N, C-alpha and C positions, 0 to 999 in steps of 0.2 A: 504493500500500500504506500509506504513512504517513498519508495523508488518511483512509483507511478505519479504520485503527487509532485515530487521533485521535478520530474520530467515535464509535467504540465506547467509548473511555475516557470521553469527555464524557457519553455516555449512562449509563455505569455511575456516574459522579459524581452525575448527576441522580437516578438510581434510589436510590442509597445515601442521599442527602440526604432524599429523599421518605420513606424508611422511618422517619426520626427527626425529621421536620418541620423540616428545615434548608433554607436557601436555597443552591442550587448556586453562586451567585455569591460565597459566603463561603469557597469552597475554591479555592485557587490551585494549578493544575496546573503543577508545575515539571518541565520536561523534562530528564532526565539524559542529556546528549549526549556523555558521556565516551567512549562506544564507537563513535561515528560521526564521519565527517569533516565539514569545514566545509560542503561543498555539501549534504550530507544535512541538516545543521542549518539551512541556508538554506531548504530545502523546508518544514521545520517553521514557520519564521518566515512564509513565504508563506501558510501555512495558519492564521495568526493567533496562534500561540504567542508569548508575550512574556516567558517566564521560562525561562532555561536554566541548567543546573547542570553544573559540572565538578569533578573532584577532583585535577587536576594543574595547577600554576601555569602552566607553559609553554603547555599546550593552551588554557587559558582566555584567556590574553593573545593567543595566535595567532588564535583564533576571534573574539574581540572586535574585533581590528584588521581582520580580513578582512570582518567583518559590520558595519562602522561605518555603512553606509548604512541600518541599522536602529537609530537612536539611542535608541529607546524600549524596547529590550530590557533586562530586569533580569537581571544576572548573579549567580549564586549559587555560592559555593564550598562544597563538601561534602567530608566526609572529613578525614583528618588533615592539618593544616598545620604544616610544620616552621617553627620560630621563625626560622631563617635566611632563609626565603623570604617572611616577612611583609612586609618592606619593598617588594618588587616587586609584590605582589598586593593588599594591603589597601585601597588607594585606587582600585582598578579594579573593585571588586565592590559590589553592592547589599545582599547578605546573606551572612553567614558562619554556617554551620549546625553548627559543631563546636567551640565554645568549651568547653574542659574542664580548664583549669588556670590558676592565677594567673600562672605564668611566661609563658604564651602571652598572657594579658591584658596583662601588663606590656609585652610586645613590641608588641602592637597599640597600646597607649597611646602608646608611644614613636614609632611610625611613622605613625599615622593623622593625616590632615589635617583630618578632620571626624568626628563621631560615626558609628560603624559599627553597623549593625543586626546583632545577634548572637543566635543561638540557643544556649543552654547545652545541651550534650549530656549526657543522663542515661542511665546504664546500668541501666534498670529491671529487666531480666532477670538482671542480675549475672553475665553471661557473662565468663569469664576472658579470652576473646580479643577482647572488645569494649572500645573506648575509652569514656570518659564517667564522670561522677560518679555515685556511688551515691545512691540516693534520700535516705538519712538525712543526706547531706552537702550537699544542694542549697541549703537555706535559708541555711546559713552561707556558702556560696560566693557566693550572690546578695548577701548583706550585705557581703561583702568587696570586691565590685565597686563599691560606692557612691562611692569616691574616683576612679574611672576615668572622666573626662569624655568620653573618646573611645569608650566602649563603651555601647551602648544595648541592653539585653536585651529584645528584642521577643517572645521566647518560649522554649520548650523543645523539644528534639529527642530522639527515641529511635528505635531499630530493634528489631523483634521478631526472634528467632532464625528462620532459614530453616526449621527443623524444628518450629517451634511449631504446635500445633493451633489451630483457630479459637477455641476457648475461651481458650487461652493468649494469643492475639493480642488478644482482647477485654480480657482482664485487664491486659495490659501497657499498651495504649493508654488504657484507663480510668484507670490509675494515673498516667500522665503528665498526663492532663487534670486529674486531681484536684490534683496539685502545681501545675500552671500556674494553676489557678483560685485556689489558696491564695495564691500570690504576687501575682496580679493584684489580689486583694482588699486587699492592703496599700497599693496606690496609690503605689508607689515611683517617684520621678521618673526614676531611672536604669534602672529595670526595670519598665516597664508590663506586660510579659509577657502579652500578649493572644493570642499565637499558639501553635500546636502543629504542629511539623514531624514528621510520622510517617505511615507508610504508603508502600509501594513497589509494584512491579508485582504482586506475589503477594498483597498484603494491604491495598491501599489502600481497598477498599470497607468493610472492618471498621474501619479507622482513621477513616474519615469518619463512620461510625456512632457512634464514640466521641469525636468532636469535632475531628478533624484540620482545620487551616485551610491547611496546605501539605502536598501529597503529592509525592513524588519518584519519577517514573515514567520508566523507560528501556526495559527489555526489551519491555514491552507496546506501546511505540510503534514499535519497529524490527524486531521478530521477523517 
């Protein structure tokens, strides 16, 4: 089942890229494995997936240790990261997708042993229940991170509301891409900002059409 689902998703990635003349190799399929066990995650790895995402510190550390025979896997931490847990996880991951406050940045700066690839989380839709920085605050936040040598802003991340229409999804993802490009054009050493982490199981084809370089897919892989 996983193999079939993976093939279907890869085909959708190719089709979505073709619609906007993009290369499918420019899109990183990040498998959200938070809802499955280690052995199910291993099946994914055996099928060639090399990017896995978790949203709980303990689960990521547990799976990484159990799957150490796949040393080339890149581990992504998604979702809210409590400052008190930064110490135990920050040097175990390859990407952090939810940087959204200076206080969290300060804790990462304090605990990281090397520069951490971070996505700044942007609340494009301005949902009250969503984490993230509002659009009008992004540039000031990026500038404030210049003195943090352990943080490398590789891109921006956002999520569209589950109830969003396709037109709204297009609008939200297009806006994140616009801001990302605006920052990239500044050629900042601490914030190259070349990537966009957006699109999940229900909306990743639209995110790809609007420029997503990392998509986070869980349900569509395992349902």
